[in-house]
Rosetta silent file (secondary structure, phi, psi, omega in degrees, C-alpha in Angstrom):
SEQUENCE: MTRRVHIIDDEETFRVAIGRLLRAHGYDTAEYPSAERFLEQVSGRTNGCILLDVAMPGLSGPELQARLSAASIHLPIVFLTGHGDVPTSVRAIKAGAEDFLVKPIAGTELIEIIEKALARHDKQHAHLEWIDDARAMLATLTPREREVFDQVVRGKLNKQTAHLLGITERTIKAHRQRIFDKLKAHTVAELVSLAERLGILGTEGAER
SCORE:     score description
SCORE:     0.000 S_00000001
   1 L     0.000  142.400  174.301  332.087  169.946  142.448 S_00000001
   2 L   -53.250  140.402 -179.831  334.317  173.017  141.852 S_00000001
   3 L  -129.248   31.178 -178.655  336.837  172.181  139.182 S_00000001
   4 E  -104.939  134.049  177.194  339.075  175.280  139.282 S_00000001
   5 E  -130.308  128.571  177.046  342.820  175.195  140.112 S_00000001
   6 E   -93.933  112.377 -179.700  344.949  178.234  140.465 S_00000001
   7 E  -100.469  116.730 -177.906  348.578  177.429  139.472 S_00000001
   8 E  -122.154  108.967 -173.851  351.041  179.840  140.993 S_00000001
   9 L  -158.865  137.100 -177.737  354.662  179.215  139.908 S_00000001
  10 L   -79.655   -5.595  177.953  357.407  181.392  138.516 S_00000001
  11 L   -92.662  111.561 -178.460  358.440  178.612  136.033 S_00000001
  12 H   -61.073  -45.660 -175.326  356.458  179.094  132.824 S_00000001
  13 H   -62.747  -36.252  178.909  357.223  175.529  131.481 S_00000001
  14 H   -64.654  -45.869 -179.764  355.920  174.058  134.727 S_00000001
  15 H   -55.348  -53.844 -178.212  352.787  176.136  134.580 S_00000001
  16 H   -56.806  -43.126 -174.485  352.096  175.188  131.055 S_00000001
  17 H   -67.618  -44.510  179.831  352.724  171.483  131.668 S_00000001
  18 H   -71.179  -35.378  179.977  350.597  171.263  134.762 S_00000001
  19 H   -62.480  -40.613  177.631  347.932  173.404  133.236 S_00000001
  20 H   -67.060  -38.488  179.826  347.692  170.969  130.278 S_00000001
  21 H   -59.725  -54.287 -176.770  347.599  167.936  132.586 S_00000001
  22 H   -60.167  -46.340  178.640  344.768  169.354  134.646 S_00000001
  23 H   -57.487  -33.259 -178.806  342.766  170.516  131.699 S_00000001
  24 H   -68.920  -20.123 -178.142  343.022  167.031  130.244 S_00000001
  25 L  -102.852   12.247  172.201  341.418  165.734  133.410 S_00000001
  26 L    92.769    8.307 -178.901  338.496  168.172  133.137 S_00000001
  27 L   -83.185  148.664  166.010  339.816  170.968  135.366 S_00000001
  28 E   -92.803  130.699 -176.313  339.486  174.737  134.694 S_00000001
  29 E  -123.749  150.766  171.676  342.873  176.395  135.342 S_00000001
  30 E  -132.732  139.711 -172.261  344.182  179.872  135.869 S_00000001
  31 E  -117.838  140.715 -179.054  347.954  180.498  135.810 S_00000001
  32 E  -138.773  138.905 -179.800  349.987  183.146  137.608 S_00000001
  33 L   -86.738   -4.332 -179.398  353.807  183.780  137.406 S_00000001
  34 L  -162.182  160.042  177.732  353.885  185.165  140.905 S_00000001
  35 H   -60.697  -39.750 -178.977  352.025  185.416  144.255 S_00000001
  36 H   -61.995  -39.099  179.310  351.572  189.076  143.688 S_00000001
  37 H   -63.850  -40.894  177.307  349.715  188.559  140.403 S_00000001
  38 H   -59.389  -48.669  179.091  347.366  186.140  142.085 S_00000001
  39 H   -53.404  -33.089 -176.034  346.733  188.659  144.877 S_00000001
  40 H   -64.498  -27.079 -168.855  345.771  191.209  142.333 S_00000001
  41 H  -111.860  -22.811 -177.267  342.922  189.083  141.167 S_00000001
  42 L   -73.457  145.137  176.134  341.823  187.087  144.243 S_00000001
  43 L  -145.136  178.546  178.263  338.702  188.009  146.277 S_00000001
  44 L   -67.928  -14.138  177.758  336.466  186.489  148.817 S_00000001
  45 L   -88.350   -9.011 -176.522  334.398  185.167  145.910 S_00000001
  46 L   -71.422  135.759  177.849  337.293  183.239  144.324 S_00000001
  47 L  -121.808  177.835  179.434  336.824  179.482  144.430 S_00000001
  48 L   103.009 -165.015  172.907  338.757  176.390  143.671 S_00000001
  49 E  -125.185  169.763 -178.375  342.183  175.353  145.067 S_00000001
  50 E  -111.852  120.426  165.638  345.700  176.674  144.856 S_00000001
  51 E   -95.746  108.386 -161.295  348.736  174.740  143.473 S_00000001
  52 E  -120.246  127.284  168.945  351.494  176.829  145.022 S_00000001
  53 L   -72.194  159.076 -178.946  355.295  176.986  144.659 S_00000001
  54 L   -93.653  -61.254 -174.139  357.312  177.672  147.815 S_00000001
  55 L   -97.202  115.100  174.051  360.296  179.709  146.600 S_00000001
  56 L  -140.623  159.365  179.758  359.489  182.465  144.051 S_00000001
  57 L   -63.949  143.410 -177.825  360.875  185.980  143.404 S_00000001
  58 L    79.474 -133.495 -176.227  358.962  188.493  145.495 S_00000001
  59 L   -72.257  127.720 -179.461  356.299  187.032  147.782 S_00000001
  60 L   -77.487  168.673  175.380  356.949  183.320  148.664 S_00000001
  61 H   -55.926  -56.072  178.888  354.385  180.592  148.753 S_00000001
  62 H   -58.071  -36.525  178.399  354.199  180.492  152.602 S_00000001
  63 H   -66.280  -38.780  175.835  353.945  184.325  152.663 S_00000001
  64 H   -66.055  -42.541  177.675  351.000  184.186  150.245 S_00000001
  65 H   -56.075  -41.926  178.364  349.435  181.570  152.466 S_00000001
  66 H   -69.478  -40.376  178.390  349.655  183.902  155.434 S_00000001
  67 H   -62.642  -42.255 -178.180  348.256  186.902  153.481 S_00000001
  68 H   -63.938  -39.428  178.817  345.254  184.897  152.295 S_00000001
  69 H   -62.838  -43.872 -177.982  344.638  183.687  155.936 S_00000001
  70 H   -71.976  -21.551  177.842  344.721  187.194  157.229 S_00000001
  71 L   -89.597    4.830 -174.865  342.298  188.304  154.532 S_00000001
  72 L    53.212   36.012  172.962  339.958  185.419  155.568 S_00000001
  73 L  -103.695  105.451 -171.603  340.225  183.852  152.024 S_00000001
  74 L  -103.479   75.506  174.077  340.241  180.218  152.840 S_00000001
  75 L   -94.185  138.461  178.924  341.138  178.366  149.697 S_00000001
  76 L   -67.491  129.696 -173.020  342.695  174.898  149.992 S_00000001
  77 E  -112.794  133.210  165.378  346.429  175.103  149.170 S_00000001
  78 E  -117.568  118.048  179.135  348.591  172.362  147.818 S_00000001
  79 E   -82.829  136.204  174.180  352.261  173.185  147.861 S_00000001
  80 E  -142.156  114.007 -169.395  354.268  171.673  145.044 S_00000001
  81 E  -144.380  153.848  176.325  357.895  172.597  145.006 S_00000001
  82 L   -95.922    4.994 -178.613  361.419  171.659  144.084 S_00000001
  83 L  -122.970   40.761  175.869  362.771  173.359  147.199 S_00000001
  84 L   -70.826  144.440  168.756  361.097  171.380  149.976 S_00000001
  85 L  -148.028  160.560 -172.286  362.348  170.889  153.450 S_00000001
  86 H   -56.094  -54.851 -176.260  360.920  169.499  156.601 S_00000001
  87 H   -56.196  -43.622  178.947  360.550  172.708  158.650 S_00000001
  88 H   -62.153  -41.996 -179.798  358.860  174.536  155.764 S_00000001
  89 H   -65.082  -40.027  175.365  356.464  171.691  155.103 S_00000001
  90 H   -59.860  -46.049  179.140  355.513  171.414  158.806 S_00000001
  91 H   -65.227  -38.392  179.117  354.791  175.122  158.973 S_00000001
  92 H   -66.118  -43.569  178.922  352.772  175.060  155.784 S_00000001
  93 H   -64.872  -42.750 -179.171  350.622  172.067  157.079 S_00000001
  94 H   -63.431  -26.758  177.220  350.209  173.612  160.444 S_00000001
  95 L   -84.581    0.463  174.580  348.982  176.722  158.780 S_00000001
  96 L   112.571    6.167 -179.046  346.272  174.799  156.935 S_00000001
  97 L   -63.388  148.629  173.641  347.825  173.626  153.645 S_00000001
  98 L   -67.687  -43.024 -178.209  346.152  170.613  152.181 S_00000001
  99 E  -161.616  168.463  179.134  349.376  168.873  151.276 S_00000001
 100 E  -141.261  107.248 -171.422  353.057  169.617  150.597 S_00000001
 101 E  -117.547  150.007 -178.117  354.562  167.797  147.639 S_00000001
 102 E  -110.532  131.316  176.072  358.011  167.764  146.090 S_00000001
 103 L   -70.266  150.912  -11.896  358.646  167.824  142.298 S_00000001
 104 L   -76.940  156.435  176.599  358.585  165.661  140.349 S_00000001
 105 L  -136.704  149.062  177.637  355.286  163.959  141.133 S_00000001
 106 L   -68.062  142.830 -174.421  353.212  161.537  139.265 S_00000001
 107 H   -61.004  -36.651 -178.278  350.193  163.007  137.556 S_00000001
 108 H   -59.140  -48.691 -174.252  347.820  160.358  139.032 S_00000001
 109 H   -62.376  -40.013 -179.012  348.990  161.263  142.551 S_00000001
 110 H   -68.621  -41.403  179.351  348.606  165.044  141.936 S_00000001
 111 H   -62.458  -39.612  177.611  345.194  164.610  140.515 S_00000001
 112 H   -60.040  -47.337  179.880  344.049  162.519  143.496 S_00000001
 113 H   -63.699  -37.437  176.365  345.303  165.193  145.921 S_00000001
 114 H   -70.021  -36.544  176.729  343.692  168.019  144.088 S_00000001
 115 H   -59.068  -41.267 -178.883  340.418  166.142  143.923 S_00000001
 116 H   -67.615  -38.440 -178.883  340.505  165.822  147.747 S_00000001
 117 H   -62.134  -45.261 -178.265  341.424  169.506  148.108 S_00000001
 118 H   -66.811  -39.121  177.778  338.474  170.551  145.905 S_00000001
 119 H   -60.026  -43.123 -178.461  336.099  168.239  147.707 S_00000001
 120 H   -65.791  -39.622  178.925  337.110  169.829  151.036 S_00000001
 121 H   -60.009  -47.684  178.415  336.625  173.314  149.475 S_00000001
 122 H   -60.013  -39.831  179.915  333.137  172.480  148.393 S_00000001
 123 H   -66.077  -44.236 -177.083  332.199  171.086  151.818 S_00000001
 124 H   -67.928  -43.788 -178.608  333.600  174.190  153.481 S_00000001
 125 H   -58.941  -41.087 -174.785  331.830  176.507  150.923 S_00000001
 126 H   -67.940  -41.257  179.045  328.527  174.751  151.464 S_00000001
 127 H   -60.515  -43.559 -174.781  328.974  175.179  155.334 S_00000001
 128 H   -68.103  -39.667 -178.308  329.757  178.891  155.043 S_00000001
 129 H   -66.515  -36.849  179.776  326.660  179.373  152.816 S_00000001
 130 H   -66.739  -40.720  178.413  324.491  177.551  155.361 S_00000001
 131 H   -62.816  -39.237  174.583  325.827  179.813  158.099 S_00000001
 132 H   -56.814  -43.917  179.664  325.113  182.873  156.106 S_00000001
 133 H   -68.485  -40.653  179.142  321.540  181.681  155.417 S_00000001
 134 H   -64.750  -41.525 -179.349  321.004  180.728  159.077 S_00000001
 135 H   -71.213  -34.227  175.073  322.193  184.021  160.340 S_00000001
 136 H   -59.780  -45.633  176.259  319.985  185.840  157.835 S_00000001
 137 H   -61.704  -41.042  179.020  316.939  183.885  159.056 S_00000001
 138 H   -64.905  -30.397  178.199  317.868  184.573  162.711 S_00000001
 139 H   -66.731  -19.362 -179.231  318.046  188.315  161.903 S_00000001
 140 L   -82.404   -8.967  175.801  314.410  188.263  160.963 S_00000001
 141 L   -69.405  137.529  176.813  313.384  187.512  164.515 S_00000001
 142 L   -68.883  163.857  172.707  312.026  190.505  166.503 S_00000001
 143 H   -53.755  -41.013  175.344  313.899  191.325  169.752 S_00000001
 144 H   -65.703  -45.446  174.862  311.276  189.624  171.804 S_00000001
 145 H   -59.648  -31.638 -179.586  311.298  186.476  169.570 S_00000001
 146 H   -70.130  -40.215  176.170  315.062  186.397  169.845 S_00000001
 147 H   -61.067  -41.707  179.935  314.691  186.414  173.683 S_00000001
 148 H   -70.753  -38.430  176.306  312.273  183.574  173.505 S_00000001
 149 H   -52.845  -52.993 -179.649  314.537  181.711  171.014 S_00000001
 150 H   -56.789  -29.744  178.713  317.414  182.025  173.440 S_00000001
 151 H   -80.978  -46.903 -178.922  315.321  180.447  176.253 S_00000001
 152 H   -54.880  -50.540 -176.357  313.885  177.632  174.029 S_00000001
 153 L   -69.338  -16.971 -178.784  317.277  176.446  172.831 S_00000001
 154 L  -100.581   17.607  174.205  318.500  176.382  176.365 S_00000001
 155 L    83.599    4.372 -177.151  315.766  174.005  177.427 S_00000001
 156 L   -73.166  134.858  175.130  313.456  176.404  179.163 S_00000001
 157 L   -73.636  163.938  177.530  309.680  175.537  179.354 S_00000001
 158 H   -61.038  -35.570 -179.217  307.136  177.952  178.287 S_00000001
 159 H   -64.881  -45.887 -177.020  306.067  178.622  181.893 S_00000001
 160 H   -63.115  -42.833 -176.024  309.725  179.350  182.822 S_00000001
 161 H   -70.247  -37.925  178.387  310.264  181.642  179.887 S_00000001
 162 H   -61.551  -43.923  177.944  306.971  183.512  180.518 S_00000001
 163 H   -57.834  -47.327 -172.425  308.085  184.040  184.140 S_00000001
 164 H   -65.787  -40.605 -174.633  311.560  185.229  183.145 S_00000001
 165 H   -91.115   -8.214 -178.951  310.255  187.675  180.429 S_00000001
 166 L    69.499   42.500 -179.548  307.221  188.811  182.339 S_00000001
 167 L  -138.129  166.407  179.372  304.718  187.790  179.709 S_00000001
 168 L   -72.057  155.757  176.453  301.908  185.112  179.429 S_00000001
 169 H   -68.024  -26.982  177.986  302.459  181.612  178.390 S_00000001
 170 H   -68.604  -30.606  177.352  299.998  182.177  175.598 S_00000001
 171 H   -68.451  -48.567  179.488  302.207  184.935  174.281 S_00000001
 172 H   -53.425  -44.362  179.482  305.230  182.611  174.519 S_00000001
 173 H   -62.396  -38.811  176.260  303.457  180.032  172.469 S_00000001
 174 H   -68.012  -34.317  173.188  302.685  182.513  169.776 S_00000001
 175 H   -63.881  -46.963  177.299  306.259  183.742  169.716 S_00000001
 176 H   -54.734  -54.642 -178.843  307.503  180.104  169.470 S_00000001
 177 H   -50.782  -46.771  174.353  305.216  179.430  166.451 S_00000001
 178 H   -64.532  -31.464  176.990  306.603  182.450  164.663 S_00000001
 179 H   -68.736  -42.571  176.279  310.133  181.447  165.508 S_00000001
 180 H   -62.957  -44.489  178.959  309.542  177.986  164.035 S_00000001
 181 H   -60.915  -49.250  179.535  308.057  179.540  160.879 S_00000001
 182 H   -69.657  -29.515 -178.292  310.865  182.085  160.349 S_00000001
 183 L  -100.623   13.154  172.103  313.658  179.648  160.953 S_00000001
 184 L    54.822   41.538 -177.361  311.947  176.910  158.958 S_00000001
 185 L  -114.293  157.474 -180.000  312.256  174.438  161.810 S_00000001
 186 L  -116.178  -20.701 -177.728  309.734  171.716  162.992 S_00000001
 187 L  -135.092  163.201  178.101  311.195  170.642  166.278 S_00000001
 188 H   -65.864  -36.073  177.488  313.014  172.186  169.235 S_00000001
 189 H   -56.021  -39.357  178.553  315.891  169.896  168.388 S_00000001
 190 H   -67.376  -34.858  175.871  316.311  171.553  165.088 S_00000001
 191 H   -63.921  -41.523 -176.768  316.413  174.933  166.790 S_00000001
 192 H   -65.368  -44.021 -177.471  319.030  173.657  169.286 S_00000001
 193 H   -64.134  -34.884  178.001  321.138  172.329  166.357 S_00000001
 194 H   -66.098  -46.855 -174.284  320.943  175.660  164.568 S_00000001
 195 H   -65.166  -39.485  178.072  322.033  177.522  167.770 S_00000001
 196 H   -64.580  -43.191 -178.198  324.932  175.048  168.293 S_00000001
 197 H   -67.354  -28.584  179.872  326.166  175.394  164.711 S_00000001
 198 L   -90.059   -5.047  173.774  326.062  179.156  164.971 S_00000001
 199 L    84.288   17.293 -178.435  328.033  179.124  168.198 S_00000001
 200 L   -77.652  -44.301  178.979  325.181  180.590  170.252 S_00000001
 201 L   -71.635  148.447  176.044  324.975  177.906  172.887 S_00000001
 202 L    85.906    5.098  177.807  327.773  177.560  175.421 S_00000001
 203 L  -131.662  149.559 -178.093  328.465  181.335  175.414 S_00000001
 204 L   -77.629  -35.845  178.534  327.040  183.879  177.764 S_00000001
 205 L   -92.119   78.723  179.215  326.851  186.460  174.981 S_00000001
 206 L   -59.982  146.390 -176.075  324.462  184.968  172.493 S_00000001
 207 L   -63.935  137.429 -176.909  324.661  186.598  169.032 S_00000001
 208 L  -130.079    0.000    0.000  322.072  189.338  168.847 S_00000001
């Protein structure tokens, strides 16, 4: 599991104390005095979760959350603040925050919440890696193989696909075998599952 926590808070004493607590529990920490400082270093390859203050000089916590979302950087965020209020917490959660906590908080509770946030991050990261790998495999299909694939995952029989594409059933069977090989699948059900997870099925414009 990823063990990195990004602590973003303008209070140095808080950053130091929380960093010490997390490292004592085996976490790798990075500390930032402002949201702007974090933005200077974050990228799409950054992993871990963010422990984020709400009210800071310059860019606020919720504003940083919005910036990251707009940049498609989806790190789990746990807000931990001494300036919490219901409207702010509701907006943060609706925008995808993992949790919204008010200082002070027991160390055991904070560790538990961070553990859940990191577990979710790892699950999401694994899913995105699978998507990238599946798209890369799909891109190895020739245009004709992709046409056959689109028909197979929609339940078309070889005879139907051959008639639709104007080629022989024997050729369709050959294409199907290459599709199974390239996509590392053994059954039609696996191909259908792949198509569903990539969002190909249920849309008129299949990814090409």
